[in-house]
VEXDREN-2710 file (C-alpha; in Angstrom, 1 decimal):
% VEXDREN-2710
k/r/px/py/pz
1/MET/-51.1/-23.6/30.5
2/GLY/-51.0/-21.7/27.2
3/LYS/-53.2/-21.2/24.5
4/LEU/-51.0/-22.2/21.8
5/SER/-50.0/-25.4/20.0
6/ASP/-47.1/-26.4/18.0
7/VAL/-49.6/-27.3/15.5
8/GLN/-51.3/-24.3/15.0
9/ILE/-48.0/-23.0/15.0
10/LYS/-46.2/-24.4/11.9
11/ALA/-49.7/-24.2/10.2
12/TRP/-49.6/-20.7/10.4
13/VAL/-46.4/-20.5/9.1
14/LYS/-46.8/-23.3/6.5
15/ALA/-49.9/-20.8/5.1
16/GLY/-47.5/-17.8/5.0
17/GLN/-49.8/-15.1/6.5
18/PRO/-49.0/-12.5/8.8
19/VAL/-50.7/-13.6/12.1
20/ALA/-50.2/-12.4/15.9
21/LYS/-51.4/-14.9/18.3
22/ALA/-51.2/-14.8/22.6
23/ASP/-50.2/-17.4/24.0
24/GLY/-50.9/-16.2/27.6
25/ASP/-49.6/-13.6/29.9
26/GLY/-48.2/-11.4/26.8
27/LEU/-46.6/-13.9/25.3
28/THR/-47.1/-13.1/21.7
29/PHE/-46.6/-15.7/18.4
30/THR/-45.6/-13.5/15.5
31/LEU/-45.5/-13.8/11.6
32/SER/-44.8/-10.7/9.4
33/GLU/-45.5/-10.6/6.1
34/LYS/-42.0/-11.7/4.7
35/GLY/-42.6/-14.7/6.8
36/THR/-40.5/-14.1/9.6
37/ALA/-41.6/-15.9/12.2
38/ALA/-40.9/-14.6/16.4
39/TRP/-41.9/-14.7/19.6
40/ALA/-42.6/-11.1/21.6
41/LEU/-43.5/-10.4/25.2
42/ARG/-45.7/-7.5/25.8
43/TYR/-45.7/-6.2/29.1
44/ARG/-46.9/-2.8/31.4
45/LEU/-44.6/-1.2/33.3
46/GLY/-45.3/2.3/35.0
47/GLY/-48.6/2.6/32.8
48/THR/-46.8/2.1/29.9
49/ARG/-47.0/-0.6/27.2
50/LYS/-43.9/-2.2/26.2
51/GLU/-42.8/-5.1/24.6
52/LEU/-39.3/-7.5/24.4
53/THR/-38.7/-9.4/21.6
54/LEU/-37.3/-12.5/22.6
55/GLY/-36.2/-14.6/19.2
56/ARG/-37.2/-16.2/16.1
57/TYR/-39.1/-19.3/15.7
58/PRO/-38.0/-21.9/15.2
59/ASP/-34.8/-21.6/16.6
60/ILE/-36.9/-20.9/19.9
61/SER/-39.2/-23.2/20.3
62/LEU/-42.6/-22.8/22.0
63/ALA/-41.9/-24.4/25.0
64/ARG/-38.4/-22.7/25.5
65/ALA/-40.6/-19.3/24.7
66/ARG/-42.5/-20.0/27.6
67/GLU/-39.3/-20.6/29.7
68/ILE/-37.8/-17.3/28.4
69/ALA/-41.5/-15.2/28.6
70/SER/-41.7/-16.9/32.6
71/ALA/-38.3/-15.2/33.4
72/LYS/-38.7/-11.9/32.0
73/ARG/-42.1/-11.4/33.7
74/ALA/-40.3/-11.9/37.2
75/GLU/-37.7/-9.2/36.2
76/VAL/-40.7/-6.8/34.9
77/GLN/-42.6/-7.9/38.4
78/GLN/-39.3/-6.1/40.1
79/GLY/-39.4/-3.3/38.4
80/VAL/-37.2/-3.7/35.4
81/ASP/-37.8/-2.7/32.0
82/VAL/-36.5/-5.7/30.3
83/GLY/-37.1/-4.3/27.1
84/LYS/-34.8/-1.2/27.4
85/GLU/-31.7/-3.6/29.1
86/LYS/-31.8/-5.8/26.0
87/ARG/-31.2/-2.3/24.0
88/ARG/-28.2/-1.2/26.3
89/ALA/-27.0/-4.6/25.6
90/GLU/-27.2/-4.7/22.2
91/GLN/-25.7/-0.9/22.2
92/ASP/-22.6/-1.8/24.6
93/ALA/-22.1/-4.9/22.3
94/ALA/-21.5/-2.6/19.5
95/THR/-19.7/-0.4/21.0
96/ALA/-17.4/-2.9/22.5
97/TRP/-13.9/-3.2/21.8
98/THR/-13.4/-6.2/20.2
99/PHE/-9.7/-7.3/19.4
100/ALA/-10.3/-6.0/15.8
101/ARG/-10.7/-2.5/17.2
102/LEU/-8.3/-2.6/19.4
103/SER/-5.7/-4.0/17.0
104/ASP/-6.9/-1.4/14.3
105/ASP/-6.4/1.4/17.4
106/TYR/-2.7/-0.5/17.9
107/LEU/-1.6/-0.2/14.7
108/SER/-2.9/3.6/13.8
109/LYS/-0.5/4.7/17.2
110/ALA/2.0/2.6/16.4
111/ALA/2.9/4.2/13.2
112/ASP/4.0/7.2/14.8
113/TYR/6.9/5.3/16.1
114/LEU/7.7/2.3/14.5
115/ALA/8.9/1.9/10.9
116/ASP/6.4/1.5/7.9
117/ASN/7.6/-2.0/7.0
118/THR/7.0/-2.4/10.7
119/ILE/3.7/-1.9/11.0
120/SER/3.2/-3.4/7.4
121/GLY/4.3/-6.4/8.9
122/ARG/2.4/-6.3/12.1
123/ARG/-0.7/-5.6/10.4
124/GLN/-0.6/-8.5/7.7
125/GLN/0.4/-11.2/10.5
126/LEU/-2.9/-9.8/12.3
127/ARG/-5.1/-10.2/9.6
128/ALA/-4.0/-13.8/8.6
129/TYR/-3.3/-15.6/11.5
130/VAL/-5.1/-13.6/14.5
131/LEU/-8.0/-11.7/13.1
132/PRO/-10.0/-14.9/12.0
133/LYS/-10.2/-16.5/15.2
134/ILE/-10.5/-14.0/17.8
135/GLY/-11.4/-10.8/16.2
136/SER/-14.5/-10.3/17.1
137/MET/-14.3/-11.9/20.6
138/LYS/-14.3/-8.7/22.9
139/ALA/-10.9/-7.6/23.6
140/ALA/-10.9/-8.6/27.7
141/GLU/-12.7/-11.7/26.9
142/VAL/-9.7/-13.0/25.0
143/SER/-7.9/-15.8/27.2
144/PRO/-4.6/-17.5/27.3
145/ALA/-5.7/-20.3/25.8
146/ASP/-6.4/-18.5/22.6
147/ILE/-3.3/-17.3/22.1
148/VAL/-1.7/-20.7/23.0
149/GLY/-4.0/-22.1/20.3
150/ILE/-3.3/-19.1/17.2
151/VAL/0.7/-19.4/17.3
152/GLU/0.8/-23.2/17.7
153/ALA/-1.8/-23.2/14.5
154/THR/0.5/-20.4/12.8
155/ALA/3.5/-22.8/13.8
156/THR/2.7/-25.6/11.5
157/LYS/3.2/-23.3/8.5
158/SER/6.2/-21.4/10.0
159/LEU/8.1/-21.2/13.5
160/HIS/9.6/-17.9/12.6
161/VAL/6.1/-16.3/11.5
162/ALA/4.3/-17.8/14.6
163/ARG/7.1/-15.9/16.7
164/LEU/5.8/-12.8/15.0
165/VAL/2.4/-13.2/15.4
166/MET/3.4/-13.7/19.1
167/VAL/4.8/-10.7/19.3
168/ALA/2.3/-8.6/17.7
169/ILE/-0.7/-9.9/19.9
170/ARG/1.7/-9.0/22.7
171/GLU/1.8/-5.5/21.8
172/VAL/-1.8/-5.0/20.3
173/PHE/-2.9/-6.3/24.0
174/ALA/0.2/-3.9/26.3
175/HIS/-1.6/-1.2/24.2
176/GLY/-5.3/-2.1/25.4
177/VAL/-3.8/-2.1/29.2
178/GLY/-2.6/1.4/28.4
179/ARG/-5.5/2.3/27.3
180/HIS/-7.4/0.6/29.8
181/VAL/-9.3/-1.0/27.2
182/VAL/-8.4/-4.1/29.2
183/GLU/-7.4/-5.0/32.6
184/THR/-4.2/-7.4/32.0
185/ASN/-2.3/-8.5/29.0
186/PRO/-2.8/-12.4/28.6
187/CYS/0.4/-12.6/27.1
188/ALA/1.5/-12.1/30.1
189/HIS/2.8/-15.3/31.0
190/ILE/3.3/-17.4/27.5
191/LYS/6.2/-18.1/26.5
192/ALA/7.1/-18.7/22.6
193/LYS/9.7/-21.6/23.5
194/ALA/6.9/-23.1/25.8
195/ILE/4.7/-23.4/22.8
196/ILE/6.8/-24.1/19.3
197/GLY/10.3/-24.3/21.5
198/GLY/13.4/-22.5/21.2
199/LYS/14.7/-20.5/18.3
200/PRO/17.0/-22.5/16.2
201/GLU/20.8/-22.3/15.8
202/GLN/21.0/-19.1/12.9
203/ARG/22.6/-21.4/9.9
204/GLU/24.5/-20.0/7.4
205/ARG/23.7/-18.6/4.2
206/VAL/23.1/-20.8/1.2
207/MET/25.0/-19.8/-1.8
208/LEU/23.1/-21.8/-4.6
209/THR/25.8/-23.6/-7.5
210/ASP/24.8/-23.9/-11.4
211/ALA/23.7/-27.8/-10.8
212/GLU/21.3/-26.3/-7.9
213/LEU/20.2/-23.5/-10.0
214/ALA/19.6/-26.0/-13.0
215/ALA/17.0/-28.3/-10.5
216/MET/15.8/-25.2/-9.3
217/LEU/14.7/-23.4/-12.3
218/PRO/12.5/-25.7/-14.5
219/ALA/10.9/-26.8/-10.7
220/LEU/9.4/-23.3/-9.8
221/ALA/6.2/-23.8/-12.3
222/SER/4.7/-26.3/-9.1
223/ILE/4.9/-23.4/-6.9
224/GLY/2.4/-21.1/-9.1
225/ARG/3.2/-18.4/-11.2
226/GLN/3.4/-15.4/-9.2
227/ASN/5.5/-17.5/-6.9
228/ALA/7.9/-18.2/-9.4
229/LEU/8.5/-15.1/-10.8
230/MET/9.0/-13.5/-7.3
231/VAL/11.5/-16.2/-7.1
232/ARG/13.5/-15.2/-10.8
233/ILE/13.3/-11.4/-10.0
234/LEU/14.8/-11.8/-6.5
235/LEU/17.5/-14.1/-7.9
236/ALA/18.4/-11.7/-11.2
237/THR/17.8/-8.3/-9.2
238/GLY/19.8/-9.8/-5.2
239/ALA/16.7/-7.1/-4.4
240/ARG/15.2/-7.9/-1.0
241/ILE/11.8/-9.7/-0.5
242/GLY/10.6/-6.8/1.7
243/GLU/12.0/-4.9/-1.3
244/LEU/9.7/-6.5/-3.8
245/THR/6.6/-7.5/-2.1
246/ARG/5.9/-3.7/-0.9
247/ALA/6.9/-2.6/-4.7
248/GLU/3.9/0.1/-6.7
249/TRP/3.3/0.1/-9.9
250/ALA/4.5/3.4/-10.1
251/HIS/7.9/2.2/-9.1
252/VAL/8.2/0.4/-12.4
253/ASP/9.5/2.0/-15.6
254/PHE/9.3/-0.1/-18.5
255/GLU/10.8/2.7/-20.9
256/ARG/13.8/2.8/-19.0
257/ALA/13.7/-0.5/-17.8
258/GLU/14.4/0.5/-14.2
259/TRP/12.7/-0.3/-10.8
260/SER/12.9/2.4/-8.6
261/ILE/13.0/1.7/-5.1
262/PRO/11.8/4.2/-2.3
263/PRO/13.3/5.5/0.6
264/GLU/11.3/4.3/2.7
265/HIS/10.9/0.5/1.3
266/ALA/15.2/0.5/1.5
267/LYS/16.8/-1.0/4.6
268/ASN/19.5/1.7/4.2
269/GLY/16.8/4.4/4.0
270/ALA/18.2/5.6/0.5
271/PRO/16.4/5.8/-2.9
272/PHE/17.9/3.2/-5.0
273/VAL/17.4/2.3/-8.7
274/VAL/17.3/-1.5/-10.3
275/PRO/18.5/-1.5/-13.7
276/LEU/16.3/-4.0/-15.1
277/PRO/17.7/-6.7/-17.7
278/PRO/15.1/-7.7/-20.7
279/MET/14.4/-10.6/-19.4
280/VAL/13.4/-9.3/-15.4
281/ALA/11.5/-6.2/-17.4
282/GLY/9.7/-9.1/-18.8
283/TRP/9.0/-11.0/-15.5
284/PHE/7.4/-7.3/-14.1
285/ALA/5.0/-7.2/-17.3
286/GLU/4.0/-10.6/-16.8
287/LEU/3.2/-9.9/-13.1
288/GLN/1.1/-7.1/-14.2
289/THR/-1.1/-9.0/-16.1
290/ILE/-1.9/-11.0/-13.0
291/ALA/-2.2/-8.1/-10.4
292/PHE/-6.4/-7.5/-10.7
293/GLN/-5.8/-3.6/-11.4
294/SER/-3.6/-3.3/-7.9
295/ARG/-1.3/-0.5/-7.5
296/TYR/0.9/-3.6/-6.2
297/VAL/2.8/-5.1/-8.0
298/LEU/2.3/-8.2/-5.9
299/PRO/-0.9/-7.6/-4.7
300/ILE/-2.7/-9.7/-1.2
301/ARG/-3.8/-13.2/-2.6
302/SER/-7.5/-12.8/-1.4
303/ARG/-7.8/-9.4/-3.3
304/LYS/-8.8/-11.3/-6.5
305/ASP/-11.9/-13.1/-4.7
306/GLY/-12.8/-9.3/-3.4
307/ARG/-12.4/-10.3/0.4
308/GLU/-10.1/-7.5/0.9
309/GLY/-9.0/-3.7/-0.3
310/ASP/-5.9/-2.8/-2.0
311/ALA/-2.4/-4.2/-0.3
312/HIS/0.8/-6.0/-1.1
313/MET/1.4/-9.4/-0.2
314/GLU/3.4/-9.9/2.6
315/ALA/7.4/-11.3/2.5
316/ALA/6.6/-14.3/4.5
317/THR/4.1/-15.6/2.2
318/LEU/6.8/-16.7/0.0
319/ASN/8.4/-19.0/2.5
320/VAL/5.5/-21.9/2.7
321/ALA/5.7/-22.4/-1.4
322/LEU/10.0/-22.2/-1.0
323/ASN/8.8/-25.3/1.6
324/ARG/6.5/-26.8/-0.8
325/LEU/9.6/-26.6/-3.8
326/ALA/12.0/-27.9/-1.5
327/LYS/9.9/-31.4/-0.4
328/GLU/9.9/-31.9/-4.5
329/LEU/13.7/-31.2/-4.9
330/PRO/15.5/-33.8/-2.2
331/GLY/19.3/-34.4/-2.8
332/LYS/18.9/-31.8/-5.7
333/CYS/18.4/-28.3/-4.4
334/ARG/19.0/-27.6/-0.9
335/ARG/16.6/-25.8/0.8
336/PHE/16.8/-22.0/0.5
337/THR/14.7/-18.7/1.6
338/PRO/14.2/-15.5/-0.1
339/HIS/17.6/-14.0/1.6
340/ASP/19.6/-16.9/-0.4
341/LEU/18.6/-15.8/-3.5
342/ARG/20.0/-12.7/-2.7
343/SER/23.4/-14.2/-1.6
344/THR/23.0/-16.6/-4.2
345/CYS/23.3/-13.6/-6.5
346/ARG/26.0/-12.1/-5.1
347/SER/28.4/-15.1/-5.0
348/HIS/27.5/-15.4/-8.5
349/LEU/28.5/-11.7/-9.4
350/GLY/31.6/-12.7/-7.6
351/ALA/32.2/-15.7/-9.9
352/LEU/31.2/-13.7/-12.9
353/GLY/34.4/-11.1/-12.4
354/VAL/32.0/-8.4/-11.4
355/ASP/34.1/-5.6/-9.7
356/VAL/33.6/-5.3/-6.1
357/LEU/31.8/-2.0/-5.7
358/VAL/29.8/-2.6/-8.8
359/ALA/28.7/-5.8/-6.6
360/GLU/27.9/-4.8/-3.7
361/ARG/26.3/-1.9/-5.4
362/CYS/23.9/-4.3/-7.2
363/LEU/22.5/-5.4/-3.9
364/ASN/22.6/-1.7/-2.2
365/HIS/25.3/-2.3/0.2
366/SER/26.4/1.1/1.9
367/LEU/30.2/1.1/0.7
368/GLY/31.1/2.5/3.9
369/GLY/34.3/4.2/5.1
370/LEU/36.6/6.4/3.0
371/VAL/34.6/4.5/-0.2
372/ALA/31.3/6.4/1.1
373/ILE/33.0/9.6/1.5
374/TYR/34.7/10.0/-1.7
375/ASP/32.6/7.7/-4.2
376/LYS/29.3/9.3/-5.1
377/HIS/29.2/7.5/-8.2
378/ASP/26.2/4.8/-8.5
379/TYR/27.5/2.9/-11.1
380/LEU/24.3/2.6/-12.5
381/THR/25.6/1.9/-16.3
382/GLU/28.1/-0.9/-14.9
383/ARG/25.2/-2.7/-12.4
384/ARG/23.2/-2.9/-15.6
385/ARG/25.8/-4.9/-17.7
386/ALA/26.6/-6.9/-14.6
387/LEU/22.7/-7.7/-14.3
388/GLU/22.6/-8.6/-17.6
389/LEU/25.5/-11.1/-17.7
390/TRP/23.7/-12.8/-14.5
391/ALA/20.6/-12.9/-16.6
392/ALA/22.4/-15.0/-19.3
393/LYS/23.9/-17.0/-17.6
394/LEU/20.8/-18.0/-15.4
395/ALA/18.7/-18.7/-19.1
396/THR/21.5/-20.5/-20.3
397/ILE/21.5/-22.3/-17.2
398/GLU/17.7/-23.1/-17.3
399/GLN/18.2/-23.9/-20.8
400/GLY/20.9/-26.9/-19.9
401/GLY/23.6/-24.9/-21.5
402/GLY/27.4/-23.9/-20.4
403/PHE/28.4/-20.8/-19.6
404/ASN/31.4/-19.5/-20.9
405/VAL/32.1/-16.3/-18.4
406/VAL/33.1/-12.7/-19.8
407/MET/34.7/-11.1/-17.1
408/LEU/33.6/-7.5/-16.1
409/LYS/36.3/-4.7/-15.3
410/ARG/35.3/-1.5/-13.4
411/THR/35.1/1.2/-16.2
412/GLY/35.0/5.2/-15.3
END
């Protein structure tokens, strides 16, 4: 029977004075000057006095402390230095390969052989959907059930993103197997189609009509200003979503009214300049006021709360907002994706009489064939005129007016 009682311990804690009281057989209750109450086991091994911290009170009760102390004394009698073993376990835990550490190692190594946009996408997928759930877990302890749960949860937001998340997790663990951090890949026998079904049939691109634009543009306010400005810029410029989300303020020249897309951001690997009509330049200026001093035009959302370093938003982020928008416009505007805005821009440029070569260059399409070989003209002036005409039509549609088509012809 020990010397201490619960009544005594509670009285010492309430008094708040530093104490060290022995319960017997080495078990000691301590209360520090800062008010931290804890249990310690004092023991001797090889003639040397040692101490093992068992845990804090009241997390560990008096009865539980006695049980733990009894078990540890038995280990000491077997010649085990229980204090040293605990320190070794803590060191092992500190240096263990968590999933977060393994994913960081994978991304740093994969940067040597994967495209920048692929690395960027996987980093965002892991950060948003995977690390909050298993980032702190030891990589070797992640189970197939953990992964299935992550993919199922992601699928409630986007089936496409769920498949990308599955690929990202699989690649991280494949890297871990190669590094001998884990023995097997827990994704080995997991099939995305078994969790979320097969891929849907590829649908045709949506080209929004004047009537659909008239319904959609005023409704953009419902998805937040940043999302609304993204939609407007994509629609007005025909740019790819990845080009916009990765854009930096260093790429935007307000004086020249130009947005430069560096080769590493362009699908065709060639630098490209997007002329900005005054209305579009104004949207960029508005984005700058809500970018929180970020280098990126569209910084990651949680940066505003100080939880992330400076990083750009990912392309998949806008899809969630567009899903909400579609539910508000039943029968008025078809569900569309960011890439459908690009298709819509191209379709309307043609309807406005823009020359085919100019319209294709507005979208940074490679002209191909002999045209690509012999025609090195970038059509910047012509593209500016075309996009200004398209911006004027968008403004007129949103205001509810009709638009008189002014046919453009190729010059020079």
